[in-house]
C-alpha positions as a Markdown table, in Angstrom:
| # | Residue | x | y | z |
|---|---|---|---|---|
| 1 | Unk | 43.2 | 6.9 | 126.0 |
| 2 | Unk | 43.0 | 10.6 | 126.3 |
| 3 | Unk | 45.5 | 10.8 | 129.3 |
| 4 | Unk | 47.9 | 8.4 | 127.4 |
| 5 | Unk | 47.7 | 10.7 | 124.4 |
| 6 | Unk | 48.2 | 13.7 | 126.5 |
| 7 | Unk | 51.1 | 12.3 | 128.4 |
| 8 | Unk | 52.6 | 11.3 | 125.3 |
| 9 | Unk | 52.2 | 15.0 | 123.7 |
| 10 | Unk | 53.6 | 16.2 | 126.7 |
| 11 | Unk | 56.5 | 13.9 | 126.6 |
| 12 | Unk | 57.3 | 15.1 | 123.2 |
| 13 | Unk | 57.2 | 19.0 | 124.1 |
| 14 | Unk | 59.7 | 18.2 | 126.8 |
| 15 | Unk | 61.9 | 16.5 | 124.5 |
| 16 | Unk | 61.6 | 19.3 | 122.1 |
| 17 | Unk | 62.4 | 21.8 | 124.7 |
| 18 | Unk | 65.6 | 19.9 | 125.8 |
| 19 | Unk | 67.1 | 19.4 | 122.4 |
| 20 | Unk | 66.4 | 23.0 | 121.6 |
| 21 | Unk | 68.3 | 23.9 | 124.9 |
| 22 | Unk | 71.1 | 21.5 | 124.3 |
| 23 | Unk | 71.6 | 22.8 | 120.9 |
| 24 | Unk | 71.8 | 26.4 | 122.3 |
| 25 | Unk | 74.5 | 25.2 | 124.6 |
| 26 | Unk | 76.2 | 23.5 | 122.1 |
| 27 | Unk | 76.1 | 26.7 | 119.6 |
| 28 | Unk | 77.3 | 28.7 | 122.6 |
| 29 | Unk | 80.2 | 26.4 | 123.6 |
| 30 | Unk | 81.3 | 26.6 | 119.8 |
| 31 | Unk | 81.3 | 30.6 | 119.6 |
| 32 | Unk | 83.1 | 30.5 | 123.1 |
| 33 | Unk | 85.7 | 28.2 | 121.7 |
| 34 | Unk | 86.1 | 29.9 | 118.5 |
| 35 | Unk | 86.6 | 33.4 | 120.4 |
| 36 | Unk | 89.3 | 31.9 | 122.4 |
| 37 | Unk | 91.2 | 30.4 | 119.4 |
| 38 | Unk | 91.2 | 33.8 | 117.8 |
| 39 | Unk | 92.3 | 35.5 | 120.9 |
| 40 | Unk | 95.1 | 32.6 | 121.2 |
| 41 | Unk | 95.9 | 33.5 | 117.4 |
| 42 | Unk | 96.4 | 37.1 | 118.2 |
| 43 | Unk | 98.5 | 36.5 | 120.9 |
| 44 | Unk | 100.8 | 34.1 | 119.1 |
| 45 | Unk | 102.7 | 36.9 | 117.4 |
| 46 | Unk | 106.0 | 35.4 | 117.6 |
| 47 | Unk | 106.2 | 33.9 | 114.2 |
| 48 | Unk | 106.4 | 35.5 | 110.7 |
| 49 | Unk | 103.7 | 37.2 | 109.1 |
| 50 | Unk | 103.9 | 34.8 | 106.2 |
| 51 | Unk | 104.8 | 31.2 | 105.8 |
| 52 | Unk | 108.2 | 30.5 | 104.1 |
| 53 | Unk | 108.3 | 29.5 | 100.6 |
| 54 | Unk | 108.2 | 26.2 | 99.9 |
| 55 | Unk | 111.9 | 24.6 | 98.8 |
| 56 | Unk | 110.5 | 24.3 | 95.3 |
| 57 | Unk | 109.8 | 28.2 | 95.1 |
| 58 | Unk | 112.7 | 29.0 | 97.5 |
| 59 | Unk | 115.4 | 27.2 | 95.5 |
| 60 | Unk | 114.3 | 28.2 | 92.0 |
| 61 | Unk | 117.0 | 30.2 | 90.5 |
| 62 | Unk | 116.2 | 33.7 | 89.8 |
| 63 | Unk | 116.5 | 35.2 | 86.6 |
| 64 | Unk | 119.0 | 37.8 | 88.1 |
| 65 | Unk | 121.4 | 34.9 | 89.6 |
| 66 | Unk | 125.0 | 35.6 | 89.2 |
| 67 | Unk | 127.8 | 33.3 | 89.1 |
| 68 | Unk | 130.0 | 32.8 | 92.1 |
| 69 | Unk | 133.8 | 32.4 | 90.6 |
| 70 | Unk | 135.9 | 30.3 | 93.0 |
| 71 | Unk | 139.2 | 28.9 | 92.3 |
| 72 | Unk | 139.1 | 25.8 | 94.8 |
| 73 | Unk | 135.8 | 24.1 | 95.9 |
| 74 | Unk | 133.2 | 25.8 | 98.3 |
| 75 | Unk | 133.6 | 29.7 | 97.3 |
| 76 | Unk | 134.9 | 31.9 | 100.0 |
| 77 | Unk | 133.7 | 34.8 | 101.6 |
| 78 | Unk | 135.7 | 36.9 | 99.2 |
| 79 | Unk | 134.2 | 35.0 | 96.3 |
| 80 | Unk | 130.8 | 36.1 | 97.4 |
| 81 | Unk | 131.6 | 39.6 | 97.8 |
| 82 | Unk | 132.8 | 39.6 | 94.2 |
| 83 | Unk | 129.7 | 38.0 | 93.2 |
| 84 | Unk | 127.5 | 40.5 | 94.8 |
| 85 | Unk | 129.4 | 43.4 | 93.4 |
| 86 | Unk | 129.1 | 42.0 | 89.8 |
| 87 | Unk | 125.7 | 42.3 | 89.8 |
| 88 | Unk | 124.1 | 44.4 | 87.0 |
| 89 | Unk | 122.4 | 46.7 | 89.2 |
| 90 | Unk | 124.5 | 47.3 | 92.5 |
| 91 | Unk | 123.1 | 50.7 | 93.3 |
| 92 | Unk | 124.6 | 53.6 | 95.1 |
| 93 | Unk | 125.1 | 51.4 | 98.4 |
| 94 | Unk | 127.9 | 49.8 | 96.6 |
| 95 | Unk | 129.9 | 52.3 | 95.2 |
| 96 | Unk | 132.3 | 53.0 | 98.2 |
| 97 | Unk | 132.3 | 49.3 | 99.1 |
| 98 | Unk | 133.1 | 48.2 | 95.5 |
| 99 | Unk | 136.1 | 50.9 | 95.2 |
| 100 | Unk | 137.5 | 50.1 | 98.7 |
| 101 | Unk | 137.1 | 46.4 | 97.9 |
| 102 | Unk | 139.2 | 46.7 | 94.6 |
| 103 | Unk | 141.9 | 48.4 | 96.5 |
| 104 | Unk | 141.9 | 46.1 | 99.5 |
| 105 | Unk | 142.2 | 43.2 | 97.1 |
| 106 | Unk | 145.4 | 44.7 | 95.3 |
| 107 | Unk | 146.7 | 45.1 | 98.6 |
| 108 | Unk | 146.7 | 48.9 | 98.3 |
| 109 | Unk | 145.9 | 51.3 | 100.9 |
| 110 | Unk | 142.0 | 52.2 | 101.3 |
| 111 | Unk | 140.4 | 55.8 | 101.3 |
| 112 | Unk | 140.8 | 57.6 | 104.6 |
| 113 | Unk | 137.9 | 56.8 | 106.8 |
| 114 | Unk | 137.5 | 53.4 | 105.2 |
| 115 | Unk | 138.4 | 49.6 | 106.6 |
| 116 | Unk | 137.9 | 46.2 | 105.5 |
| 117 | Unk | 138.2 | 43.1 | 107.9 |
| 118 | Unk | 138.0 | 39.8 | 106.2 |
| 119 | Unk | 137.9 | 36.5 | 108.1 |
| 120 | Unk | 137.6 | 33.6 | 105.8 |
| 121 | Unk | 137.6 | 31.0 | 108.5 |
| 122 | Unk | 134.3 | 32.5 | 110.3 |
| 123 | Unk | 133.0 | 33.5 | 106.8 |
| 124 | Unk | 132.8 | 36.8 | 107.7 |
| 125 | Unk | 133.5 | 40.5 | 106.1 |
| 126 | Unk | 132.9 | 44.0 | 107.6 |
| 127 | Unk | 133.2 | 47.3 | 105.8 |
| 128 | Unk | 133.3 | 50.3 | 107.5 |
| 129 | Unk | 133.5 | 54.1 | 106.3 |
| 130 | Unk | 133.3 | 57.4 | 108.1 |
| 131 | Unk | 133.1 | 60.9 | 106.8 |
| 132 | Unk | 132.7 | 64.2 | 108.1 |
| 133 | Unk | 129.4 | 66.1 | 106.7 |
| 134 | Unk | 129.5 | 69.6 | 105.9 |
| 135 | Unk | 127.3 | 70.5 | 108.9 |
| 136 | Unk | 130.2 | 69.2 | 110.8 |
| 137 | Unk | 128.2 | 65.6 | 112.1 |
| 138 | Unk | 130.0 | 62.6 | 111.4 |
| 139 | Unk | 128.6 | 59.8 | 109.3 |
| 140 | Unk | 129.5 | 56.4 | 109.9 |
| 141 | Unk | 128.3 | 53.2 | 107.6 |
| 142 | Unk | 128.9 | 49.7 | 108.5 |
| 143 | Unk | 128.3 | 46.6 | 106.0 |
| 144 | Unk | 128.6 | 43.1 | 107.3 |
| 145 | Unk | 128.4 | 39.8 | 105.5 |
| 146 | Unk | 127.8 | 36.4 | 106.9 |
| 147 | Unk | 127.4 | 33.0 | 105.2 |
| 148 | Unk | 125.3 | 30.1 | 107.1 |
| 149 | Unk | 124.3 | 26.8 | 105.5 |
| 150 | Unk | 120.8 | 25.5 | 105.0 |
| 151 | Unk | 120.4 | 22.1 | 106.4 |
| 152 | Unk | 119.7 | 20.4 | 103.1 |
| 153 | Unk | 123.6 | 20.7 | 102.6 |
| 154 | Unk | 123.0 | 21.8 | 99.1 |
| 155 | Unk | 122.4 | 25.8 | 99.8 |
| 156 | Unk | 124.0 | 28.4 | 101.8 |
| 157 | Unk | 122.6 | 31.9 | 103.0 |
| 158 | Unk | 124.7 | 34.9 | 102.6 |
| 159 | Unk | 123.5 | 37.7 | 105.0 |
| 160 | Unk | 123.8 | 41.4 | 104.3 |
| 161 | Unk | 123.5 | 44.1 | 107.2 |
| 162 | Unk | 123.8 | 47.5 | 106.7 |
| 163 | Unk | 123.8 | 50.2 | 109.7 |
| 164 | Unk | 124.0 | 53.8 | 108.9 |
| 165 | Unk | 124.8 | 56.3 | 112.0 |
| 166 | Unk | 125.2 | 60.1 | 112.2 |
| 167 | Unk | 127.4 | 61.2 | 115.3 |
| 168 | Unk | 126.8 | 57.5 | 116.6 |
| 169 | Unk | 123.2 | 57.6 | 116.4 |
| 170 | Unk | 121.5 | 55.1 | 114.0 |
| 171 | Unk | 119.2 | 56.4 | 111.3 |
| 172 | Unk | 116.9 | 54.8 | 108.6 |
| 173 | Unk | 119.0 | 55.3 | 105.8 |
| 174 | Unk | 117.9 | 54.6 | 102.0 |
| 175 | Unk | 119.9 | 51.2 | 102.0 |
| 176 | Unk | 119.9 | 50.2 | 105.7 |
| 177 | Unk | 118.6 | 46.8 | 106.9 |
| 178 | Unk | 119.0 | 43.3 | 105.8 |
| 179 | Unk | 119.6 | 41.7 | 102.4 |
| 180 | Unk | 119.5 | 37.9 | 101.9 |
| 181 | Unk | 121.2 | 35.8 | 99.1 |
| 182 | Unk | 120.9 | 32.0 | 98.5 |
| 183 | Unk | 123.7 | 30.2 | 97.1 |
| 184 | Unk | 123.2 | 27.1 | 95.0 |
| 185 | Unk | 126.3 | 24.7 | 95.4 |
| 186 | Unk | 125.4 | 22.7 | 92.4 |
| 187 | Unk | 124.7 | 25.7 | 89.9 |
| 188 | Unk | 127.4 | 27.9 | 91.7 |
| 189 | Unk | 125.2 | 30.8 | 91.4 |
| 190 | Unk | 123.4 | 33.2 | 93.6 |
| 191 | Unk | 120.7 | 35.3 | 93.7 |
| 192 | Unk | 118.7 | 37.8 | 96.1 |
| 193 | Unk | 115.9 | 36.5 | 98.0 |
| 194 | Unk | 113.3 | 38.1 | 100.0 |
| 195 | Unk | 113.3 | 38.1 | 103.6 |
| 196 | Unk | 109.7 | 37.0 | 104.1 |
| 197 | Unk | 110.4 | 34.0 | 101.9 |
| 198 | Unk | 112.7 | 32.4 | 104.5 |
| 199 | Unk | 110.4 | 33.6 | 107.5 |
| 200 | Unk | 112.1 | 36.8 | 108.6 |
| 201 | Unk | 109.1 | 39.0 | 108.2 |
| 202 | Unk | 107.8 | 39.7 | 111.7 |
| 203 | Unk | 105.2 | 41.3 | 113.4 |
| 204 | Unk | 106.5 | 44.3 | 114.8 |
| 205 | Unk | 105.2 | 47.4 | 117.1 |
| 206 | Unk | 102.7 | 49.1 | 115.1 |
| 207 | Unk | 104.5 | 52.8 | 115.5 |
| 208 | Unk | 108.0 | 51.4 | 114.6 |
| 209 | Unk | 109.7 | 54.0 | 112.8 |
| 210 | Unk | 113.1 | 52.3 | 112.3 |
| 211 | Unk | 114.5 | 49.1 | 112.7 |
| 212 | Unk | 118.2 | 48.5 | 113.4 |
| 213 | Unk | 119.8 | 44.7 | 113.0 |
| 214 | Unk | 122.6 | 43.4 | 114.8 |
| 215 | Unk | 123.7 | 40.0 | 113.6 |
| 216 | Unk | 125.5 | 37.4 | 115.9 |
| 217 | Unk | 127.6 | 35.1 | 113.6 |
| 218 | Unk | 128.6 | 32.7 | 116.2 |
| 219 | Unk | 125.3 | 32.0 | 117.7 |
| 220 | Unk | 123.4 | 32.5 | 114.0 |
| 221 | Unk | 120.8 | 35.0 | 115.5 |
| 222 | Unk | 119.7 | 38.5 | 114.7 |
| 223 | Unk | 118.3 | 41.2 | 116.7 |
| 224 | Unk | 115.9 | 43.2 | 115.4 |
| 225 | Unk | 115.5 | 46.6 | 117.8 |
| 226 | Unk | 112.5 | 48.4 | 116.8 |
| 227 | Unk | 112.5 | 52.0 | 117.5 |
| 228 | Unk | 109.2 | 53.4 | 118.7 |
| 229 | Unk | 107.8 | 56.5 | 120.4 |
| 230 | Unk | 107.6 | 54.9 | 123.7 |
| 231 | Unk | 111.3 | 53.4 | 123.4 |
| 232 | Unk | 113.2 | 50.7 | 121.8 |
| 233 | Unk | 112.0 | 47.2 | 121.7 |
| 234 | Unk | 114.4 | 44.4 | 120.8 |
| 235 | Unk | 113.3 | 40.9 | 119.2 |
| 236 | Unk | 115.5 | 37.8 | 118.6 |
| 237 | Unk | 115.4 | 35.4 | 115.7 |
| 238 | Unk | 117.7 | 32.5 | 115.1 |
| 239 | Unk | 119.0 | 30.7 | 112.0 |
| 240 | Unk | 117.3 | 27.1 | 112.2 |
| 241 | Unk | 118.9 | 25.8 | 108.7 |
| 242 | Unk | 115.7 | 26.8 | 107.0 |
| 243 | Unk | 114.1 | 29.8 | 108.2 |
| 244 | Unk | 114.5 | 32.8 | 110.4 |
| 245 | Unk | 112.6 | 32.0 | 113.8 |
| 246 | Unk | 111.7 | 34.6 | 116.1 |
| 247 | Unk | 112.4 | 33.1 | 119.5 |
| 248 | Unk | 111.6 | 35.9 | 121.8 |
């Protein structure tokens, strides 16, 4: 009887020990999996830092929306430029563009150092201005506009890219960079939207002091060249009809 009781007690202790080891192993495996997952998440930095806005929010008309007036059905690039310049606050960034644009539409000569290229077929416009500064350096500013379609067939995205250079070298001007406008084909209004709302706010090198953008209208892609103390790093994103998605 004593032997049977003792044997049963030993068996119970062994089972408890096995269960404890098994639990420790399970906990360790779980911790290792979590660490690996975190590392994988850290390594996966090719996507946006923020989730893009849901359609119900993204396409909600802004209180600052402006009407896009057009003579025909679908607005032309010229119509979009007119709408952008019709905003109550166009900032100093548009002063020279607005002046040159008004002259351009009237078929008059533009100021010295300024030029405008408009391609309605490609839905593209470019404005260049050049000025020799008092210190002898040459300032050049470029504004480009592109019109891309949303996949829903109800909205369009107008992309504005501004690049400022001094003697051919880019610098971070007050208005340099990208701006995005959403056009609603039903209400025929457009408004400024944030870059992150369409997935365009990416993780960049921490020591980046300037970003220069290059837009490819044909491929609907954007190169983000990040200037760091160690040199320039370029990342590329494409427009997929709903968001700007980083591909490298």
